[in-house]
N, C-alpha and C positions, 0 to 999 in steps of 0.2 A: 497443650506440649510447650514446653520451657523456651525461654527466649534462647538458652544455650545449644540445647538439639536440633532448634532451626537452624540458627548458626553454623550448625557441624554439618548438617544435609546440606544446605545451599553452598557450603564450601567445597563438601561432596561433589556438589553436580559442577560447580564450577570446572573440575577436568574433563568431562565431557561437551563435546559439540554439540549443539543446539540441531538437535532435525526439523526436518518441516511435516508439518501435521501430514497426514495421511488425506487427500480427498475420498468422503465415504459414496459422490457419485461416482468417481471415475477410477477405475478399476487402474494401479500400477501395474505397468508390465514387468517381468521378470528382468533383472538386468544379468549382464553375462556374465559380471563381474562379483561373482560366490564372495569374494569376501565381504568387498562392500553390505550386499545383503545379510550377508552373516552378523555381520556389525548392526548392521539393523536392527534385524531381530533381537541381538542382544540389548543394545539401547533399547528396545521400546520395553523387553522384558524388566531391565532395569527404571523404567517409568512407571510399569504399572503396580511394581515392587512398593516405590517409593507415595505413591499416589495414596495407596493402600495405608500406607506408612504415618505417611502427614494428615490422612482423612479424622473427623470431628469424632469416629469410634475406636482410633489404634488405641486409645485408652482399654477398652477392655477388649481389646486380643486377648487368646489362649496363648500361653507358654510357647505351646505345641508348634503354633500359626508363625509365632515371631521366630523361632525356630526356623521352620521351611525356607519361609521368608529373606531371613538372613543367607541360609545358603544358597537358595535361588539371587540373590544378590550378589555373592560370591562367585558364583560359575557365572555369571549373567557379564560378569567383571572380566572374568579370567577369559573367556569366548573374546570378547573385546578386544581385547590385548592379544590374545594370539591366535586372532584368524584365518591373520598371513600363513600361519605356517601349519594346518590342518589340512588334512587330502579331501579332494572336492567330494568324494561320498559324505565323511565325517562332515565335514563342515554342512552338508544338507540333512542329514540325523539330527543334528546339534539346532542348526535354525527351526526346523519343523519340531523340535519339544522346546523352541523358546517362543514361539510362535502359539502353539498351547498353552504353555505355561501366563503368557501372556492373556490371553481369548479366556484363561480361567479367572485370573486377577480382575482381567476389567468387566468381569460378568460378576465378581463378588459383588454380595449386597452391605453397602455400609452399617446395615442396622443387624449382620446375621447372630444366628443364636449360635451357643454351644456347639448343640452339634452340627450347625453349617458349619462354624470354622474348622468343627473335626473333622468334617468330610473335603474342605479345601486343602487341609495339612496335611490329609493322608495321598489325595490327589495329585500335589505338592512335590511331597516324597515321592510317591512314583515317577512322577517326570524326572526330578532331579535324579535320581539312581539311575536313569537313562543316562543323563550326561555322564556321567563318570566311568 
């Protein structure tokens, strides 16, 4: 990754507040404030997307997967910004979808082959289509 791209990513991330990492041994209770929960899910999806992009294998990513990652990042950013204006039911749906997308990205192997990248892109596309 070039220095310029790394600087752009850092500038982009600087706009978002840092979220505490969840403790894997302790389950976090569902907060009554659904807006915060939805924004957290959106931020996690963004974090997983960026983690995958800045991994050492990002150079070998297929264009289709890159497009889906860009779509996911765009929608996650929009959700973070518009969370207070969503209905509670729609907010819960979007939060569930973003959590699924973040889990898919977290489980993605950084050394996946073309077939696995195509499968990941298809799975992300299906989830993103549910967001729209």
